[in-house]
C-alpha positions as semicolon CSV with decimal commas, in nm:
position;residue;x (nm);y (nm);z (nm)
1;M;9,165;12,201;8,774
2;P;9,001;12,361;9,084
3;R;8,646;12,261;8,986
4;L;8,757;11,908;8,903
5;F;8,920;11,852;9,238
6;C;8,651;12,017;9,445
7;A;8,397;11,783;9,288
8;S;8,599;11,465;9,329
9;L;8,770;11,487;9,669
10;P;8,620;11,414;10,011
11;P;8,584;11,721;10,234
12;T;8,905;11,667;10,435
13;A;9,049;12,001;10,327
14;S;9,320;12,170;10,535
15;S;9,432;11,845;10,696
16;L;9,494;11,615;10,399
17;W;9,457;11,827;10,088
18;A;9,452;12,183;9,966
19;L;9,461;12,348;9,627
20;V;9,709;12,636;9,655
21;Q;9,812;12,901;9,405
22;G;10,119;13,123;9,379
23;N;10,393;12,860;9,413
24;V;10,743;12,874;9,266
25;L;10,943;12,588;9,119
26;P;11,302;12,707;9,174
27;D;11,593;12,631;8,943
28;G;11,672;12,262;8,960
29;W;11,329;12,178;9,105
30;L;11,314;11,841;8,925
31;L;11,527;11,601;9,129
32;Q;11,589;11,273;8,953
33;S;11,831;10,990;9,017
34;P;12,071;10,872;8,900
35;G;12,051;11,205;8,714
36;A;11,951;11,377;8,391
37;E;12,308;11,340;8,265
38;C;12,286;10,963;8,295
39;W;12,023;10,883;8,031
40;G;12,207;10,693;7,757
41;N;12,545;10,797;7,894
42;P;12,810;10,574;7,726
43;N;13,008;10,585;8,051
44;I;12,709;10,531;8,274
45;E;12,881;10,276;8,500
46;S;13,159;10,520;8,590
47;D;12,969;10,850;8,564
48;C;12,642;10,751;8,735
49;A;12,709;10,460;8,969
50;Q;12,961;10,365;9,237
51;S;12,888;10,679;9,445
52;N;12,906;10,905;9,141
53;A;12,537;10,954;9,060
54;P;12,502;11,331;8,999
55;G;12,128;11,335;9,068
56;T;12,179;11,169;9,404
57;R;12,434;11,434;9,501
58;D;12,204;11,713;9,385
59;L;11,916;11,579;9,593
60;A;12,133;11,533;9,903
61;H;12,273;11,886;9,877
62;R;11,927;12,033;9,827
63;I;11,803;11,852;10,139
64;R;12,097;12,005;10,329
65;D;12,016;12,351;10,199
66;V;11,644;12,330;10,275
67;I;11,719;12,225;10,634
68;A;11,973;12,505;10,673
69;S;11,726;12,761;10,531
70;A;11,482;12,724;10,819
71;N;11,426;12,995;11,076
72;E;11,198;12,804;11,311
73;W;11,088;12,456;11,197
74;V;11,201;12,153;10,996
75;D;10,995;11,842;10,920
76;I;11,143;11,522;10,777
77;T;10,924;11,218;10,710
78;T;11,055;10,904;10,545
79;L;11,068;10,526;10,532
80;P;11,357;10,394;10,743
81;S;11,617;10,145;10,632
82;K;11,610;9,909;10,929
83;T;11,678;10,150;11,218
84;D;11,818;10,433;11,009
85;M;11,596;10,718;10,891
86;A;11,873;10,814;10,648
87;T;12,201;10,663;10,537
88;G;12,515;10,749;10,343
89;I;12,520;11,075;10,150
90;F;12,172;11,168;10,272
91;Q;12,258;11,127;10,637
92;D;12,581;11,323;10,590
93;N;12,392;11,614;10,436
94;I;12,121;11,608;10,704
95;V;12,394;11,643;10,965
96;Q;12,553;11,931;10,771
97;G;12,216;12,101;10,735
98;L;12,134;12,069;11,105
99;V;12,471;12,208;11,214
100;A;12,431;12,504;10,979
101;L;12,076;12,556;11,105
102;F;12,189;12,557;11,468
103;K;12,456;12,819;11,403
104;K;12,195;13,046;11,247
105;T;11,883;12,961;11,448
106;P;11,966;12,763;11,765
107;N;11,604;12,744;11,884
108;A;11,456;12,581;11,573
109;T;11,249;12,264;11,617
110;I;11,323;11,955;11,409
111;R;11,078;11,667;11,375
112;I;11,191;11,342;11,208
113;L;10,933;11,067;11,161
114;G;10,955;10,737;10,980
115;G;10,744;10,434;10,918
116;R;10,836;10,141;11,134
117;C;10,885;9,826;10,927
118;P;10,658;9,537;11,029
119;G;10,787;9,383;11,348
120;L;11,151;9,431;11,246
121;C;11,251;9,779;11,361
122;N;11,185;9,805;11,732
123;G;11,390;10,088;11,873
124;V;11,429;10,276;11,547
125;A;11,349;10,615;11,706
126;S;11,603;10,597;11,989
127;D;11,860;10,413;11,781
128;Y;11,852;10,667;11,499
129;L;11,851;10,966;11,734
130;G;12,160;10,828;11,909
131;K;12,345;10,789;11,579
132;L;12,237;11,132;11,461
133;M;12,345;11,312;11,778
134;H;12,680;11,132;11,775
135;Q;12,746;11,242;11,416
136;I;12,645;11,598;11,497
137;S;12,875;11,600;11,802
138;L;13,172;11,514;11,582
139;V;13,108;11,836;11,390
140;D;12,971;12,068;11,659
141;A;12,947;11,957;12,022
142;K;12,737;12,257;12,120
143;A;12,482;12,179;11,851
144;A;12,458;11,819;11,972
145;Q;12,381;11,936;12,324
146;N;12,122;12,196;12,233
147;L;11,941;12,106;11,910
148;R;11,568;12,048;11,958
149;I;11,513;11,720;11,774
150;F;11,215;11,487;11,806
151;V;11,217;11,143;11,640
152;A;10,925;10,903;11,602
153;A;10,846;10,580;11,423
154;I;10,492;10,459;11,360
155;E;10,317;10,146;11,237
156;P;9,945;10,220;11,271
157;M;9,846;9,865;11,173
158;H;10,089;9,577;11,217
159;A;10,221;9,438;10,887
160;V;9,965;9,649;10,701
161;S;10,023;10,023;10,735
162;W;10,319;10,249;10,812
163;N;10,449;10,587;10,700
164;H;10,571;10,600;10,340
165;A;10,552;10,978;10,281
166;K;10,883;11,140;10,191
167;I;10,900;11,506;10,297
168;V;11,173;11,755;10,384
169;A;11,009;12,089;10,468
170;A;11,119;12,413;10,631
171;D;10,908;12,698;10,773
172;G;10,622;12,638;10,528
173;V;10,845;12,800;10,264
174;N;11,045;12,512;10,112
175;A;10,947;12,149;10,062
176;I;11,106;11,851;9,889
177;V;10,848;11,581;9,816
178;G;10,847;11,271;9,600
179;G;10,959;10,911;9,572
180;H;11,310;10,911;9,718
181;N;11,375;10,729;10,039
182;L;11,681;10,866;10,217
183;Y;11,885;10,556;10,136
184;G;12,239;10,613;10,013
185;P;12,429;10,288;9,953
186;E;12,111;10,080;9,968
187;A;11,944;10,242;9,667
188;Y;12,084;10,555;9,505
189;D;12,457;10,560;9,574
190;N;12,578;10,215;9,465
191;D;12,664;10,006;9,158
192;H;12,299;9,974;9,048
193;P;12,128;10,307;9,136
194;I;11,749;10,319;9,133
195;T;11,568;10,555;8,896
196;D;11,350;10,786;9,106
197;V;11,199;11,137;9,109
198;S;11,128;11,406;9,370
199;M;11,064;11,779;9,338
200;H;11,139;12,105;9,522
201;V;10,859;12,357;9,576
202;Q;10,869;12,704;9,729
203;G;10,553;12,877;9,842
204;P;10,216;12,801;9,999
205;A;10,216;12,431;9,898
206;A;10,508;12,376;10,135
207;A;10,280;12,451;10,431
208;M;10,071;12,145;10,344
209;S;10,380;11,930;10,389
210;H;10,384;12,039;10,754
211;S;10,012;11,972;10,779
212;M;10,070;11,613;10,669
213;A;10,353;11,586;10,921
214;N;10,120;11,723;11,191
215;S;9,873;11,441;11,120
216;L;10,148;11,182;11,153
217;W;10,287;11,333;11,473
218;T;9,944;11,372;11,633
219;Y;9,892;11,001;11,581
220;A;10,242;10,913;11,704
221;C;10,211;11,112;12,025
222;A;9,862;10,984;12,103
223;A;9,959;10,622;12,039
224;K;10,277;10,652;12,244
225;T;10,078;10,783;12,539
226;A;9,780;10,548;12,518
227;L;9,926;10,213;12,415
228;P;10,173;9,964;12,557
229;V;10,480;9,950;12,336
230;P;10,529;9,731;12,147
231;N;10,167;9,647;12,068
232;M;10,090;9,373;11,817
233;L;9,840;9,584;11,625
234;V;9,969;9,939;11,669
235;H;10,323;10,056;11,725
236;A;10,452;10,404;11,802
237;E;10,786;10,493;11,953
238;F;10,935;10,825;12,038
239;A;11,271;10,982;12,128
240;R;11,395;11,335;12,181
241;S;11,726;11,512;12,221
242;T;11,846;11,671;12,545
243;G;11,761;12,012;12,401
244;T;11,390;11,921;12,428
245;A;11,393;11,822;12,797
246;R;11,083;12,026;12,881
247;S;10,880;11,907;12,582
248;P;10,727;11,560;12,617
249;C;10,601;11,574;12,258
250;P;10,634;11,831;11,980
251;Q;10,343;12,064;11,917
252;S;10,174;12,086;11,580
253;Y;10,325;12,345;11,352
254;S;10,129;12,621;11,181
255;P;10,371;12,810;10,958
256;P;10,314;13,177;10,891
257;K;10,128;13,247;10,569
258;V;10,367;13,274;10,278
259;P;10,289;13,539;10,019
260;A;10,241;13,411;9,666
261;G;10,565;13,453;9,479
262;G;10,486;13,264;9,162
263;S;10,210;13,137;8,938
264;V;10,222;12,759;8,980
265;S;9,900;12,588;9,093
266;I;9,949;12,282;9,312
267;L;9,714;12,036;9,475
268;A;9,897;11,906;9,782
269;V;9,730;11,583;9,886
270;G;9,798;11,298;10,125
271;G;9,659;10,973;10,255
272;L;9,643;10,813;10,598
273;G;9,664;10,447;10,498
274;R;9,490;10,215;10,744
275;N;9,394;10,271;11,107
276;M;9,457;10,647;11,102
277;A;9,105;10,783;11,054
278;S;9,058;11,132;10,915
279;L;8,819;11,381;11,076
280;D;8,568;11,321;10,796
281;N;8,283;11,071;10,833
282;D;8,080;11,141;10,520
283;T;8,121;10,813;10,332
284;S;7,840;10,904;10,090
285;V;8,101;11,048;9,850
286;F;8,241;10,699;9,784
287;V;8,130;10,524;9,465
288;S;8,222;10,157;9,459
289;P;8,374;10,022;9,137
290;R;8,218;9,729;8,953
291;P;8,342;9,390;9,082
292;A;8,666;9,271;8,927
293;K;8,742;8,901;8,914
294;G;9,090;8,826;9,044
295;A;9,162;9,170;9,184
296;A;9,129;9,090;9,552
297;C;9,375;8,904;9,768
298;P;9,223;8,642;10,002
299;Q;9,139;8,893;10,273
300;N;8,857;9,146;10,256
301;D;8,932;9,398;9,979
302;T;8,882;9,722;10,170
303;F;9,131;9,892;9,939
304;N;8,896;9,881;9,638
305;Y;8,558;9,855;9,808
306;G;8,597;10,020;10,149
307;A;8,430;10,360;10,184
308;R;8,630;10,437;10,500
309;Y;8,959;10,374;10,324
310;A;8,862;10,599;10,034
311;L;8,767;10,876;10,276
312;D;9,097;10,858;10,464
313;N;9,304;10,853;10,143
314;P;9,182;11,139;9,923
315;D;9,498;11,128;9,712
316;W;9,349;10,829;9,529
317;A;9,041;11,031;9,433
318;A;9,265;11,311;9,306
319;I;9,477;11,070;9,102
320;L;9,175;10,914;8,934
321;A;9,021;11,254;8,859
322;V;9,338;11,382;8,695
323;L;9,379;11,069;8,484
324;N;9,052;11,146;8,307
325;A;9,259;11,312;8,036
326;A;9,344;11,307;7,667
327;S;9,689;11,152;7,708
328;I;9,854;10,968;7,997
329;F;10,216;10,879;8,080
330;L;10,266;10,667;8,394
331;S;10,617;10,623;8,537
332;Q;10,563;10,386;8,828
333;Q;10,742;10,113;9,017
334;D;10,440;9,892;8,944
335;I;10,065;9,916;8,890
336;L;9,999;9,552;8,985
337;R;10,124;9,348;9,278
338;V;10,132;8,993;9,406
339;C;9,940;8,885;9,713
340;L;10,152;8,814;10,019
341;A;10,089;8,562;10,292
342;S;10,084;8,823;10,570
343;T;9,754;8,959;10,692
344;G;9,687;9,275;10,499
345;I;10,002;9,415;10,341
346;S;9,860;9,332;9,997
347;P;9,488;9,409;10,025
348;A;9,440;9,370;9,650
349;K;9,638;9,290;9,338
350;W;9,547;9,612;9,164
351;S;9,337;9,924;9,194
352;V;9,014;9,841;9,012
353;R;8,936;10,209;8,957
354;L;9,284;10,278;8,813
355;I;9,266;9,982;8,576
356;D;8,916;10,091;8,474
357;V;9,043;10,440;8,390
358;I;9,324;10,294;8,177
359;A;9,081;10,056;8,007
360;Q;8,832;10,333;7,935
361;K;9,099;10,561;7,792
362;L;9,234;10,293;7,560
363;W;8,880;10,211;7,442
364;Q;8,828;10,581;7,366
365;G;9,149;10,594;7,162
366;V;9,354;10,789;7,416
367;S;9,733;10,742;7,414
368;V;9,853;10,566;7,731
369;T;10,223;10,509;7,804
370;I;10,329;10,297;8,102
371;V;10,686;10,233;8,221
372;V;10,738;10,018;8,530
373;S;11,031;9,859;8,711
374;T;11,178;9,532;8,583
375;P;10,920;9,274;8,701
376;M;11,026;9,006;8,948
377;D;11,022;8,717;8,699
378;E;11,229;8,918;8,449
379;G;11,523;9,037;8,660
380;N;11,653;9,095;9,013
381;T;11,596;9,453;9,126
382;R;11,664;9,376;9,494
383;G;11,300;9,427;9,585
384;Y;11,206;9,720;9,362
385;S;10,918;9,534;9,201
386;V;10,607;9,366;9,338
387;M;10,460;9,230;9,010
388;R;10,550;8,912;8,826
389;K;10,546;8,982;8,451
390;L;10,502;9,283;8,226
391;V;10,238;9,100;8,021
392;D;10,018;9,077;8,332
393;I;9,921;9,443;8,279
394;P;9,738;9,396;7,943
395;H;9,593;9,071;8,074
396;V;9,426;9,270;8,353
397;V;9,327;9,568;8,137
398;L;9,165;9,379;7,846
399;P;8,874;9,225;8,043
400;R;8,790;9,564;8,196
401;M;8,773;9,714;7,846
402;C;8,490;9,474;7,769
403;L;8,261;9,528;8,069
404;S;7,993;9,722;7,880
405;Q;8,080;9,633;7,522
406;A;7,939;9,398;7,256
407;A;8,006;9,025;7,234
408;D;8,289;9,073;6,985
409;C;8,468;9,300;7,232
410;P;8,774;9,084;7,307
411;A;8,907;9,118;6,952
412;R;8,814;9,486;6,929
413;A;8,965;9,560;7,270
414;R;9,289;9,393;7,171
415;R;9,309;9,604;6,856
416;K;9,243;9,921;7,056
417;L;9,500;9,829;7,320
418;C;9,764;9,753;7,058
419;A;9,689;10,079;6,875
420;F;9,704;10,317;7,173
421;L;9,917;10,157;7,448
422;K;10,293;10,178;7,497
423;L;10,419;9,946;7,772
424;A;10,777;9,873;7,882
425;S;10,997;9,813;8,184
426;V;11,264;10,069;8,270
427;R;11,597;10,104;8,093
428;V;11,849;10,385;8,141
429;A;12,055;10,319;7,827
430;H;12,024;10,112;7,510
431;D;12,123;9,746;7,532
432;M;12,143;9,763;7,909
433;P;11,886;9,541;8,084
434;T;12,121;9,506;8,384
435;W;12,406;9,692;8,548
436;K;12,749;9,527;8,540
437;S;12,678;9,412;8,895
438;G;12,405;9,189;8,749
439;F;12,112;9,372;8,907
440;A;11,828;9,467;8,673
441;T;11,745;9,832;8,616
442;A;11,484;9,941;8,867
443;L;11,227;10,220;8,884
444;Q;11,088;10,365;9,207
445;S;10,927;10,686;9,080
446;K;10,563;10,773;9,151
447;V;10,504;11,009;8,859
448;F;10,248;11,066;8,589
449;L;10,185;11,333;8,327
450;V;9,850;11,403;8,160
451;D;9,784;11,617;7,853
452;D;10,144;11,744;7,876
453;A;10,012;12,000;8,123
454;V;9,939;11,844;8,466
455;F;10,169;11,608;8,654
456;F;10,195;11,413;8,978
457;V;10,509;11,363;9,190
458;A;10,455;11,182;9,518
459;S;10,530;10,889;9,746
460;R;10,208;10,708;9,644
461;N;10,258;10,395;9,435
462;L;9,969;10,314;9,201
463;Y;9,948;9,955;9,317
464;P;9,752;9,876;9,636
465;A;9,954;9,964;9,945
466;P;9,763;10,107;10,245
467;L;10,036;10,336;10,379
468;Q;10,064;10,701;10,478
469;E;10,146;10,902;10,163
470;F;10,189;11,258;10,036
471;G;10,251;11,434;9,708
472;F;10,189;11,721;9,469
473;I;9,969;11,746;9,161
474;V;10,104;12,039;8,961
475;E;9,923;12,235;8,691
476;D;10,180;12,433;8,497
477;A;10,244;12,385;8,125
478;I;10,606;12,508;8,137
479;A;10,698;12,281;8,428
480;A;10,515;11,990;8,264
481;Q;10,715;12,036;7,945
482;H;11,037;12,038;8,149
483;L;10,937;11,713;8,323
484;K;10,858;11,560;7,984
485;A;11,181;11,670;7,815
486;A;11,417;11,603;8,107
487;Y;11,266;11,281;8,241
488;L;10,975;11,117;8,058
489;D;11,103;11,146;7,700
490;P;11,440;10,984;7,776
491;L;11,267;10,732;8,002
492;W;11,063;10,609;7,705
493;E;11,347;10,645;7,454
494;F;11,559;10,388;7,638
495;S;11,282;10,184;7,802
496;S;11,123;10,120;7,462
497;D;11,401;9,861;7,414
498;S;11,200;9,640;7,649
499;A;10,852;9,727;7,517
500;I;10,605;9,446;7,467
501;V;10,344;9,691;7,337
502;D;10,443;9,994;7,132
503;A;10,169;10,176;6,943
504;D;10,435;10,367;6,747
505;T;10,598;10,056;6,598
506;G;10,301;9,820;6,594
507;K;10,462;9,577;6,838
508;C;10,203;9,398;7,051
509;E;10,322;9,084;7,230
510;I;10,040;9,017;7,476
511;A;9,945;8,655;7,411
């Protein structure tokens, strides 16, 4: 893995990516919702929904414990729900963690940063800080008066780019990273809980979570100082608690070096989306993909063909390098998307390089499994899908299989695709396309596994979305087998009910 990544990533090391050894995946490191106990549960409506999802509780409690474990610094980055950085069970556990932290370490610094939704969330920083301090005061008035909390919200490019990274990190020792937004009743703690995955890491990789947060905060503080707020193109807002009266903006955090305590190798890697340029200017490393008819939305497709975008988002290069494997399992919200009328939120319909990798692997006879959320035309997931139909995926892949092949390729490509692809939308139990509430089952994970040995857990969706992102690529056979057994195997077992292509059964409905 080290040689592969060093050859494929732009030289933005230390700020956006680092390959670190000696990490530990503690007991319960795989955090999935609604929970491992929920797959195929005959009482799933009562045991895993209506505020009973065990995985949601486990994640919330682990967030509380990571915050409380800190001795000097906590970083939280997320995607707000309107003007709330966190809601429901997640907000309750953040409050509990902060109160416990204050009792142990009253001088710790807490930074909370969220993306600011396009033009809709003015005042999110001050509004959320006010709610948070009020809730803390109900538990511990002294903590509310003295906690050092900074809150920011950023939208580096209006209606195009905002923070989407999901991080809870403490002291460069513990980090929770993955797909979960901190939404309780809106997503994970209701009558139709979303399927999602995050992970807990201890060790040197956690320090890179703070490095990503530093990049976001450096931008937020600079934009807040230099720009009128609100600004139509760039938005940054900032609030701080009374305990930070002498600190106009939080400093960057450099955690002390953590000794290696384990054997897990992790590539921690992020992306800056649009309008947050990295320190790197060597665009010569970018190799443009071959043109793809129908991939671009009406605006200029900088997502697929922009060297600057590729340089500022090295996580895409890492993803594509890892997918050059002998077997692939993608668990994603979507890998395609529709174009939207707004300026740049949908810069392309799909990643040409990702689709080319999938096409090449199928042509080579490599097993590829893809599970996505219920597409928009096939059920109501309350927004947890941005693609129309499941069959759109093979319709995009097949032409790319034939780019350099003989004239009879279409028929041969179809046979290859049918023989090596498994494609379905998510199900959590047999004969259950919807919850009793009527909402379709939805998937929000950003996970893949290759060769049953290397896996990816992150905030980065594999459809075009130029946002700020962060995640971990983990090389550890034991952990990979656990991910497969606890999450991916049951995901396919129940999702195969909806398969339109299943190499195991010979089903191939792609006309």
